[in-house]
N, CA, C and O atoms as a printed pandas DataFrame, in Angstrom:
     atom_number atom_name residue_name chain_id  residue_number  x_coord  y_coord  z_coord
0              1         N          UNK        A               1   -1.265    3.760   10.952
1              2        CA          UNK        A               1   -2.104    4.920   11.013
2              3         C          UNK        A               1   -3.270    4.696   10.059
3              4         O          UNK        A               1   -3.091    4.129    8.981
4              5         N          UNK        A               2   -4.436    5.129   10.441
5              6        CA          UNK        A               2   -5.615    5.052    9.583
6              7         C          UNK        A               2   -5.961    6.457    9.108
7              8         O          UNK        A               2   -5.999    7.401    9.896
8              9         N          UNK        A               3   -6.211    6.580    7.814
9             10        CA          UNK        A               3   -6.598    7.869    7.251
10            11         C          UNK        A               3   -7.873    7.686    6.454
11            12         O          UNK        A               3   -7.934    6.877    5.528
12            13         N          UNK        A               4   -8.887    8.445    6.823
13            14        CA          UNK        A               4  -10.176    8.362    6.137
14            15         C          UNK        A               4  -10.051    9.014    4.759
15            16         O          UNK        A               4   -9.508   10.112    4.633
16            17         N          UNK        A               5  -10.549    8.343    3.744
17            18        CA          UNK        A               5  -10.536    8.887    2.390
18            19         C          UNK        A               5  -11.718    9.837    2.258
19            20         O          UNK        A               5  -12.872    9.436    2.412
20            21         N          UNK        A               6  -11.421   11.090    1.972
21            22        CA          UNK        A               6  -12.460   12.110    1.834
22            23         C          UNK        A               6  -12.533   12.530    0.368
23            24         O          UNK        A               6  -11.754   13.376   -0.071
24            25         N          UNK        A               7  -13.466   11.946   -0.394
25            26        CA          UNK        A               7  -13.549   12.249   -1.829
26            27         C          UNK        A               7  -13.715   13.729   -2.129
27            28         O          UNK        A               7  -13.201   14.212   -3.138
28            29         N          UNK        A               8  -14.425   14.459   -1.273
29            30        CA          UNK        A               8  -14.636   15.879   -1.548
30            31         C          UNK        A               8  -13.366   16.706   -1.390
31            32         O          UNK        A               8  -13.274   17.794   -1.958
32            33         N          UNK        A               9  -12.382   16.218   -0.632
33            34        CA          UNK        A               9  -11.127   16.941   -0.458
34            35         C          UNK        A               9  -10.068   16.513   -1.461
35            36         O          UNK        A               9   -9.108   17.250   -1.686
36            37         N          UNK        A              10  -10.211   15.384   -2.048
37            38        CA          UNK        A              10   -9.222   14.910   -3.002
38            39         C          UNK        A              10   -9.647   13.586   -3.582
39            40         O          UNK        A              10   -9.261   12.535   -3.071
40            41         N          UNK        A              11  -10.434   13.613   -4.640
41            42        CA          UNK        A              11  -11.004   12.371   -5.153
42            43         C          UNK        A              11   -9.968   11.386   -5.682
43            44         O          UNK        A              11  -10.283   10.210   -5.865
44            45         N          UNK        A              12   -8.757   11.832   -5.928
45            46        CA          UNK        A              12   -7.739   10.943   -6.495
46            47         C          UNK        A              12   -6.720   10.471   -5.457
47            48         O          UNK        A              12   -5.790    9.740   -5.797
48            49         N          UNK        A              13   -6.883   10.875   -4.211
49            50        CA          UNK        A              13   -5.877   10.565   -3.191
50            51         C          UNK        A              13   -5.610    9.067   -3.068
51            52         O          UNK        A              13   -4.452    8.651   -3.026
52            53         N          UNK        A              14   -6.648    8.264   -3.010
53            54        CA          UNK        A              14   -6.476    6.818   -2.875
54            55         C          UNK        A              14   -5.804    6.240   -4.110
55            56         O          UNK        A              14   -4.896    5.417   -3.993
56            57         N          UNK        A              15   -6.238    6.659   -5.288
57            58        CA          UNK        A              15   -5.632    6.149   -6.525
58            59         C          UNK        A              15   -4.151    6.500   -6.612
59            60         O          UNK        A              15   -3.341    5.678   -7.041
60            61         N          UNK        A              16   -3.795    7.716   -6.206
61            62        CA          UNK        A              16   -2.391    8.138   -6.241
62            63         C          UNK        A              16   -1.579    7.337   -5.233
63            64         O          UNK        A              16   -0.475    6.892   -5.546
64            65         N          UNK        A              17   -2.111    7.145   -4.022
65            66        CA          UNK        A              17   -1.415    6.355   -3.001
66            67         C          UNK        A              17   -1.209    4.920   -3.481
67            68         O          UNK        A              17   -0.143    4.343   -3.266
68            69         N          UNK        A              18   -2.219    4.340   -4.128
69            70        CA          UNK        A              18   -2.091    2.982   -4.657
70            71         C          UNK        A              18   -1.051    2.924   -5.761
71            72         O          UNK        A              18   -0.288    1.960   -5.837
72            73         N          UNK        A              19   -1.005    3.926   -6.609
73            74        CA          UNK        A              19   -0.030    3.958   -7.696
74            75         C          UNK        A              19    1.393    4.004   -7.150
75            76         O          UNK        A              19    2.247    3.221   -7.568
76            77         N          UNK        A              20    1.649    4.920   -6.215
77            78        CA          UNK        A              20    3.003    5.058   -5.682
78            79         C          UNK        A              20    3.386    3.912   -4.748
79            80         O          UNK        A              20    4.564    3.756   -4.424
80            81         N          UNK        A              21    2.425    3.118   -4.313
81            82        CA          UNK        A              21    2.712    1.953   -3.469
82            83         C          UNK        A              21    2.744    0.652   -4.268
83            84         O          UNK        A              21    3.013   -0.410   -3.708
84            85         N          UNK        A              22    2.473    0.725   -5.568
85            86        CA          UNK        A              22    2.518   -0.490   -6.387
86            87         C          UNK        A              22    3.948   -1.021   -6.408
87            88         O          UNK        A              22    4.891   -0.234   -6.326
88            89         N          UNK        A              23    4.132   -2.343   -6.515
89            90        CA          UNK        A              23    5.481   -2.928   -6.448
90            91         C          UNK        A              23    6.463   -2.287   -7.437
91            92         O          UNK        A              23    7.618   -2.037   -7.094
92            93         N          UNK        A              24    6.007   -2.026   -8.645
93            94        CA          UNK        A              24    6.897   -1.467   -9.666
94            95         C          UNK        A              24    7.413   -0.086   -9.267
95            96         O          UNK        A              24    8.606    0.192   -9.394
96            97         N          UNK        A              25    6.521    0.776   -8.786
97            98        CA          UNK        A              25    6.894    2.144   -8.435
98            99         C          UNK        A              25    7.562    2.190   -7.067
99           100         O          UNK        A              25    8.463    3.001   -6.856
100          101         N          UNK        A              26    7.148    1.348   -6.143
101          102        CA          UNK        A              26    7.721    1.351   -4.788
102          103         C          UNK        A              26    9.202    0.978   -4.794
103          104         O          UNK        A              26    9.942    1.386   -3.899
104          105         N          UNK        A              27    9.642    0.210   -5.787
105          106        CA          UNK        A              27   11.056   -0.192   -5.875
106          107         C          UNK        A              27   11.969    0.952   -6.311
107          108         O          UNK        A              27   13.179    0.891   -6.094
108          109         N          UNK        A              28   11.409    1.983   -6.917
109          110        CA          UNK        A              28   12.214    3.099   -7.413
110          111         C          UNK        A              28   12.828    3.844   -6.227
111          112         O          UNK        A              28   12.089    4.303   -5.356
112          113         N          UNK        A              29   14.154    3.979   -6.164
113          114        CA          UNK        A              29   14.782    4.653   -5.018
114          115         C          UNK        A              29   14.417    6.133   -4.916
115          116         O          UNK        A              29   14.642    6.739   -3.868
116          117         N          UNK        A              30   13.865    6.729   -5.963
117          118        CA          UNK        A              30   13.442    8.134   -5.912
118          119         C          UNK        A              30   12.049    8.286   -5.316
119          120         O          UNK        A              30   11.600    9.407   -5.076
120          121         N          UNK        A              31   11.363    7.180   -5.074
121          122        CA          UNK        A              31   10.013    7.215   -4.522
122          123         C          UNK        A              31   10.108    7.292   -2.996
123          124         O          UNK        A              31   10.451    6.311   -2.336
124          125         N          UNK        A              32    9.805    8.450   -2.456
125          126        CA          UNK        A              32    9.869    8.657   -1.004
126          127         C          UNK        A              32    8.471    8.773   -0.398
127          128         O          UNK        A              32    8.318    9.287    0.710
128          129         N          UNK        A              33    7.460    8.305   -1.111
129          130        CA          UNK        A              33    6.076    8.391   -0.628
130          131         C          UNK        A              33    5.829    7.391    0.501
131          132         O          UNK        A              33    6.434    6.320    0.547
132          133         N          UNK        A              34    4.941    7.759    1.395
133          134        CA          UNK        A              34    4.539    6.849    2.473
134          135         C          UNK        A              34    3.802    5.671    1.836
135          136         O          UNK        A              34    2.860    5.879    1.071
136          137         N          UNK        A              35    4.217    4.437    2.141
137          138        CA          UNK        A              35    3.560    3.290    1.509
138          139         C          UNK        A              35    2.142    3.065    2.036
139          140         O          UNK        A              35    1.861    3.244    3.222
140          141         N          UNK        A              36    1.284    2.679    1.140
141          142        CA          UNK        A              36   -0.082    2.310    1.483
142          143         C          UNK        A              36   -0.063    0.818    1.805
143          144         O          UNK        A              36    0.243    0.003    0.934
144          145         N          UNK        A              37   -0.384    0.454    3.038
145          146        CA          UNK        A              37   -0.314   -0.943    3.465
146          147         C          UNK        A              37   -1.584   -1.715    3.142
147          148         O          UNK        A              37   -1.535   -2.895    2.793
148          149         N          UNK        A              38   -2.729   -1.037    3.261
149          150        CA          UNK        A              38   -4.003   -1.708    3.027
150          151         C          UNK        A              38   -5.097   -0.658    2.885
151          152         O          UNK        A              38   -4.903    0.510    3.222
152          153         N          UNK        A              39   -6.232   -1.085    2.389
153          154        CA          UNK        A              39   -7.428   -0.235    2.315
154          155         C          UNK        A              39   -8.557   -1.003    2.982
155          156         O          UNK        A              39   -8.828   -2.153    2.635
156          157         N          UNK        A              40   -9.212   -0.365    3.939
157          158        CA          UNK        A              40  -10.323   -0.991    4.656
158          159         C          UNK        A              40  -11.611   -0.312    4.204
159          160         O          UNK        A              40  -11.746    0.908    4.299
160          161         N          UNK        A              41  -12.545   -1.102    3.719
161          162        CA          UNK        A              41  -13.853   -0.562    3.342
162          163         C          UNK        A              41  -14.806   -0.740    4.515
163          164         O          UNK        A              41  -14.953   -1.843    5.042
164          165         N          UNK        A              42  -15.450    0.346    4.920
165          166        CA          UNK        A              42  -16.393    0.297    6.033
166          167         C          UNK        A              42  -17.740   -0.152    5.473
167          168         O          UNK        A              42  -18.310    0.532    4.623
168          169         N          UNK        A              43  -18.258   -1.295    5.939
169          170        CA          UNK        A              43  -19.516   -1.834    5.394
170          171         C          UNK        A              43  -20.684   -0.857    5.521
171          172         O          UNK        A              43  -20.800   -0.123    6.502
172          173         N          UNK        A              44  -21.534   -0.868    4.514
173          174        CA          UNK        A              44  -22.785   -0.110    4.479
174          175         C          UNK        A              44  -22.610    1.408    4.507
175          176         O          UNK        A              44  -23.586    2.130    4.712
176          177         N          UNK        A              45  -21.383    1.910    4.303
177          178        CA          UNK        A              45  -21.179    3.362    4.324
178          179         C          UNK        A              45  -20.560    3.877    3.036
179          180         O          UNK        A              45  -20.712    5.052    2.701
180          181         N          UNK        A              46  -19.868    3.014    2.316
181          182        CA          UNK        A              46  -19.146    3.443    1.127
182          183         C          UNK        A              46  -17.857    4.171    1.447
183          184         O          UNK        A              46  -17.158    4.628    0.542
184          185         N          UNK        A              47  -17.534    4.284    2.739
185          186        CA          UNK        A              47  -16.304    4.966    3.138
186          187         C          UNK        A              47  -15.138    3.988    3.160
187          188         O          UNK        A              47  -15.310    2.780    3.320
188          189         N          UNK        A              48  -13.932    4.558    2.992
189          190        CA          UNK        A              48  -12.720    3.745    3.004
190          191         C          UNK        A              48  -11.692    4.375    3.927
191          192         O          UNK        A              48  -11.656    5.591    4.115
192          193         N          UNK        A              49  -10.848    3.507    4.504
193          194        CA          UNK        A              49   -9.738    3.946    5.335
194          195         C          UNK        A              49   -8.448    3.450    4.705
195          196         O          UNK        A              49   -8.345    2.281    4.332
196          197         N          UNK        A              50   -7.455    4.342    4.583
197          198        CA          UNK        A              50   -6.140    3.940    4.104
198          199         C          UNK        A              50   -5.294    3.579    5.323
199          200         O          UNK        A              50   -5.267    4.318    6.308
200          201         N          UNK        A              51   -4.609    2.448    5.253
201          202        CA          UNK        A              51   -3.721    2.018    6.328
202          203         C          UNK        A              51   -2.295    2.329    5.895
203          204         O          UNK        A              51   -1.820    1.840    4.870
204          205         N          UNK        A              52   -1.619    3.155    6.698
205          206        CA          UNK        A              52   -0.250    3.581    6.402
206          207         C          UNK        A              52    0.586    3.458    7.665
207          208         O          UNK        A              52    0.037    3.451    8.767
208          209         N          UNK        A              53    1.919    3.361    7.524
209          210        CA          UNK        A              53    2.746    3.325    8.735
210          211         C          UNK        A              53    2.652    4.660    9.485
211          212         O          UNK        A              53    2.465    5.713    8.876
212          213         N          UNK        A              54    2.783    4.601   10.794
213          214        CA          UNK        A              54    2.784    5.813   11.604
214          215         C          UNK        A              54    4.174    6.425   11.516
215          216         O          UNK        A              54    5.164    5.768   11.842
216          217         N          UNK        A              55    4.255    7.668   11.081
217          218        CA          UNK        A              55    5.539    8.337   10.904
218          219         C          UNK        A              55    5.715    9.452   11.915
219          220         O          UNK        A              55    4.749   10.001   12.446
220          221         N          UNK        A              56    6.962    9.768   12.165
221          222        CA          UNK        A              56    7.274   10.872   13.067
222          223         C          UNK        A              56    7.308   12.175   12.289
223          224         O          UNK        A              56    7.527   12.161   11.078
224          225         N          UNK        A              57    7.094   13.309   12.965
225          226        CA          UNK        A              57    7.245   14.605   12.292
226          227         C          UNK        A              57    8.677   14.758   11.774
227          228         O          UNK        A              57    9.612   14.238   12.382
228          229         N          UNK        A              58    8.854   15.462   10.663
229          230        CA          UNK        A              58   10.180   15.590   10.061
230          231         C          UNK        A              58   11.167   16.305   10.971
231          232         O          UNK        A              58   12.375   16.124   10.823
232          233         N          UNK        A              59   10.687   17.109   11.905
233          234        CA          UNK        A              59   11.592   17.862   12.782
234          235         C          UNK        A              59   11.843   17.174   14.131
235          236         O          UNK        A              59   12.363   17.793   15.060
236          237         N          UNK        A              60   11.472   15.896   14.233
237          238        CA          UNK        A              60   11.669   15.165   15.477
238          239         C          UNK        A              60   12.261   13.799   15.156
239          240         O          UNK        A              60   11.525   12.945   14.661
240          241         N          UNK        A              61   13.524   13.541   15.402
241          242        CA          UNK        A              61   14.503   14.442   16.024
242          243         C          UNK        A              61   14.972   15.521   15.049
243          244         O          UNK        A              61   14.867   15.377   13.831
244          245         N          UNK        A              62   15.486   16.591   15.615
245          246        CA          UNK        A              62   15.951   17.719   14.812
246          247         C          UNK        A              62   17.159   17.314   13.969
247          248         O          UNK        A              62   17.961   16.472   14.371
248          249         N          UNK        A              63   17.272   17.936   12.785
249          250        CA          UNK        A              63   18.445   17.720   11.952
250          251         C          UNK        A              63   19.636   18.350   12.664
251          252         O          UNK        A              63   19.553   19.488   13.125
252          253         N          UNK        A              64   20.746   17.616   12.756
253          254        CA          UNK        A              64   21.880   18.100   13.544
254          255         C          UNK        A              64   23.067   18.537   12.699
255          256         O          UNK        A              64   23.932   19.265   13.187
256          257         N          UNK        A              65   23.125   18.113   11.454
257          258        CA          UNK        A              65   24.260   18.497   10.621
258          259         C          UNK        A              65   23.760   19.055    9.297
259          260         O          UNK        A              65   22.614   18.839    8.903
260          261         N          UNK        A              66   24.640   19.771    8.626
261          262        CA          UNK        A              66   24.307   20.305    7.313
262          263         C          UNK        A              66   24.061   19.162    6.332
263          264         O          UNK        A              66   23.189   19.271    5.470
264          265         N          UNK        A              67   24.809   18.078    6.446
265          266        CA          UNK        A              67   24.636   16.914    5.583
266          267         C          UNK        A              67   23.259   16.293    5.745
267          268         O          UNK        A              67   22.651   15.875    4.759
268          269         N          UNK        A              68   22.750   16.224    6.991
269          270        CA          UNK        A              68   21.397   15.706    7.223
270          271         C          UNK        A              68   20.371   16.613    6.550
271          272         O          UNK        A              68   19.411   16.129    5.950
272          273         N          UNK        A              69   20.573   17.922    6.647
273          274        CA          UNK        A              69   19.656   18.863    6.010
274          275         C          UNK        A              69   19.675   18.680    4.490
275          276         O          UNK        A              69   18.620   18.629    3.858
276          277         N          UNK        A              70   20.864   18.582    3.909
277          278        CA          UNK        A              70   20.970   18.420    2.455
278          279         C          UNK        A              70   20.279   17.129    2.018
279          280         O          UNK        A              70   19.551   17.129    1.025
280          281         N          UNK        A              71   20.494   16.032    2.741
281          282        CA          UNK        A              71   19.844   14.770    2.414
282          283         C          UNK        A              71   18.333   14.876    2.497
283          284         O          UNK        A              71   17.623   14.401    1.612
284          285         N          UNK        A              72   17.841   15.500    3.559
285          286        CA          UNK        A              72   16.397   15.683    3.738
286          287         C          UNK        A              72   15.824   16.544    2.619
287          288         O          UNK        A              72   14.827   16.177    1.996
288          289         N          UNK        A              73   16.454   17.690    2.364
289          290        CA          UNK        A              73   15.948   18.622    1.360
290          291         C          UNK        A              73   15.969   17.993   -0.034
291          292         O          UNK        A              73   15.048   18.204   -0.824
292          293         N          UNK        A              74   17.011   17.226   -0.336
293          294        CA          UNK        A              74   17.103   16.555   -1.635
294          295         C          UNK        A              74   15.946   15.585   -1.820
295          296         O          UNK        A              74   15.338   15.542   -2.890
296          297         N          UNK        A              75   15.636   14.809   -0.793
297          298        CA          UNK        A              75   14.541   13.842   -0.890
298          299         C          UNK        A              75   13.186   14.531   -1.001
299          300         O          UNK        A              75   12.314   14.070   -1.738
300          301         N          UNK        A              76   13.004   15.631   -0.275
301          302        CA          UNK        A              76   11.733   16.345   -0.318
302          303         C          UNK        A              76   11.508   16.958   -1.703
303          304         O          UNK        A              76   10.382   16.964   -2.202
304          305         N          UNK        A              77   12.557   17.464   -2.317
305          306        CA          UNK        A              77   12.429   18.143   -3.605
306          307         C          UNK        A              77   12.489   17.193   -4.795
307          308         O          UNK        A              77   12.165   17.589   -5.915
308          309         N          UNK        A              78   12.895   15.959   -4.575
309          310        CA          UNK        A              78   13.007   15.010   -5.674
310          311         C          UNK        A              78   11.618   14.554   -6.095
311          312         O          UNK        A              78   10.865   14.005   -5.291
312          313         N          UNK        A              79   11.292   14.779   -7.339
313          314        CA          UNK        A              79    9.978   14.401   -7.851
314          315         C          UNK        A              79   10.177   13.518   -9.060
315          316         O          UNK        A              79   10.884   13.875  -10.003
316          317         N          UNK        A              80    9.550   12.371   -9.021
317          318        CA          UNK        A              80    9.566   11.496  -10.196
318          319         C          UNK        A              80    8.190   10.869  -10.307
319          320         O          UNK        A              80    7.725   10.202   -9.383
320          321         N          UNK        A              81    7.545   11.085  -11.433
321          322        CA          UNK        A              81    6.221   10.532  -11.659
322          323         C          UNK        A              81    6.338    9.287  -12.515
323          324         O          UNK        A              81    7.016    9.315  -13.542
324          325         N          UNK        A              82    5.702    8.203  -12.124
325          326        CA          UNK        A              82    5.702    7.017  -12.975
326          327         C          UNK        A              82    5.045    7.313  -14.308
327          328         O          UNK        A              82    4.210    8.212  -14.405
328          329         N          UNK        A              83    5.411    6.569  -15.330
329          330        CA          UNK        A              83    4.891    6.785  -16.676
330          331         C          UNK        A              83    3.361    6.811  -16.697
331          332         O          UNK        A              83    2.764    7.622  -17.404
332          333         N          UNK        A              84    2.728    5.926  -15.922
333          334        CA          UNK        A              84    1.268    5.861  -15.930
334          335         C          UNK        A              84    0.618    7.056  -15.237
335          336         O          UNK        A              84   -0.601    7.218  -15.288
336          337         N          UNK        A              85    1.426    7.888  -14.591
337          338        CA          UNK        A              85    0.898    9.047  -13.852
338          339         C          UNK        A              85    1.100   10.339  -14.632
339          340         O          UNK        A              85    0.733   11.408  -14.144
340          341         N          UNK        A              86    1.666   10.270  -15.812
341          342        CA          UNK        A              86    2.037   11.477  -16.547
342          343         C          UNK        A              86    0.961   11.950  -17.505
343          344         O          UNK        A              86    1.270   12.329  -18.635
344          345         N          UNK        A              87   -0.267   11.937  -17.090
345          346        CA          UNK        A              87   -1.303   12.479  -17.955
346          347         C          UNK        A              87   -2.081   13.537  -17.202
347          348         O          UNK        A              87   -2.027   13.603  -15.974
348          349         N          UNK        A              88   -2.800   14.360  -17.935
349          350        CA          UNK        A              88   -3.404   15.563  -17.396
350          351         C          UNK        A              88   -4.371   15.310  -16.246
351          352         O          UNK        A              88   -4.435   16.126  -15.327
352          353         N          UNK        A              89   -5.119   14.223  -16.260
353          354        CA          UNK        A              89   -6.123   14.025  -15.221
354          355         C          UNK        A              89   -5.509   13.886  -13.837
355          356         O          UNK        A              89   -6.130   14.268  -12.845
356          357         N          UNK        A              90   -4.305   13.348  -13.758
357          358        CA          UNK        A              90   -3.643   13.236  -12.453
358          359         C          UNK        A              90   -2.889   14.525  -12.147
359          360         O          UNK        A              90   -2.939   15.008  -11.016
360          361         N          UNK        A              91   -2.200   15.083  -13.117
361          362        CA          UNK        A              91   -1.421   16.287  -12.870
362          363         C          UNK        A              91   -2.299   17.461  -12.474
363          364         O          UNK        A              91   -1.830   18.370  -11.789
364          365         N          UNK        A              92   -3.551   17.468  -12.883
365          366        CA          UNK        A              92   -4.445   18.551  -12.507
366          367         C          UNK        A              92   -4.642   18.602  -10.998
367          368         O          UNK        A              92   -4.942   19.667  -10.457
368          369         N          UNK        A              93   -4.482   17.496  -10.316
369          370        CA          UNK        A              93   -4.648   17.462   -8.866
370          371         C          UNK        A              93   -3.659   18.402   -8.198
371          372         O          UNK        A              93   -3.963   18.973   -7.150
372          373         N          UNK        A              94   -2.476   18.573   -8.788
373          374        CA          UNK        A              94   -1.419   19.357   -8.182
374          375         C          UNK        A              94   -1.457   20.828   -8.563
375          376         O          UNK        A              94   -0.648   21.611   -8.064
376          377         N          UNK        A              95   -2.388   21.227   -9.444
377          378        CA          UNK        A              95   -2.468   22.617   -9.851
378          379         C          UNK        A              95   -3.236   23.427   -8.814
379          380         O          UNK        A              95   -4.202   22.934   -8.232
380          381         N          UNK        A              96   -2.806   24.689   -8.575
381          382        CA          UNK        A              96   -3.546   25.522   -7.607
382          383         C          UNK        A              96   -4.903   25.920   -8.162
383          384         O          UNK        A              96   -5.129   25.922   -9.372
384          385         N          UNK        A              97   -5.795   26.255   -7.247
385          386        CA          UNK        A              97   -7.128   26.697   -7.632
386          387         C          UNK        A              97   -7.003   28.050   -8.355
387          388         O          UNK        A              97   -6.173   28.876   -7.974
388          389         N          UNK        A              98   -7.817   28.281   -9.391
389          390        CA          UNK        A              98   -7.770   29.594  -10.057
390          391         C          UNK        A              98   -8.270   30.673   -9.112
391          392         O          UNK        A              98   -9.127   30.413   -8.268
392          393         N          UNK        A              99   -7.733   31.900   -9.248
393          394        CA          UNK        A              99   -8.174   32.978   -8.349
394          395         C          UNK        A              99   -9.631   33.339   -8.587
395          396         O          UNK        A              99  -10.130   33.280   -9.710
396          397         N          UNK        A             100  -10.291   33.709   -7.521
397          398        CA          UNK        A             100  -11.683   34.126   -7.606
398          399         C          UNK        A             100  -11.716   35.642   -7.664
399          400         O          UNK        A             100  -11.176   36.317   -6.788
400          401         N          UNK        A             101  -12.355   36.177   -8.705
401          402        CA          UNK        A             101  -12.437   37.643   -8.864
402          403         C          UNK        A             101  -13.811   38.112   -8.412
403          404         O          UNK        A             101  -14.837   37.536   -8.772
404          405         N          UNK        A             102  -13.802   39.162   -7.622
405          406        CA          UNK        A             102  -15.069   39.716   -7.120
406          407         C          UNK        A             102  -15.743   40.607   -8.110
407          408         O          UNK        A             102  -16.815   41.143   -7.829
């Protein structure tokens, strides 16, 4: 799958994908992130495309047992940040936007 990197929507998306796909972090069994296979730079545009495996929707095929649900939910909720990712500049990406008061 090709995904266009849109700096205005998430300037750190490529850096985060590269971090979680690095050999050291990718070996961690708690890392359930989609691996980044390659980055393609489009000449003369400054744009980049992330190459990732094509994945199926989580509900296809449907979960059939309670054990499958527990396994899925455990993996979705499991969060582990690599040591190099534990500083404010990266964690700010995950914070919600402050409310706008009229």
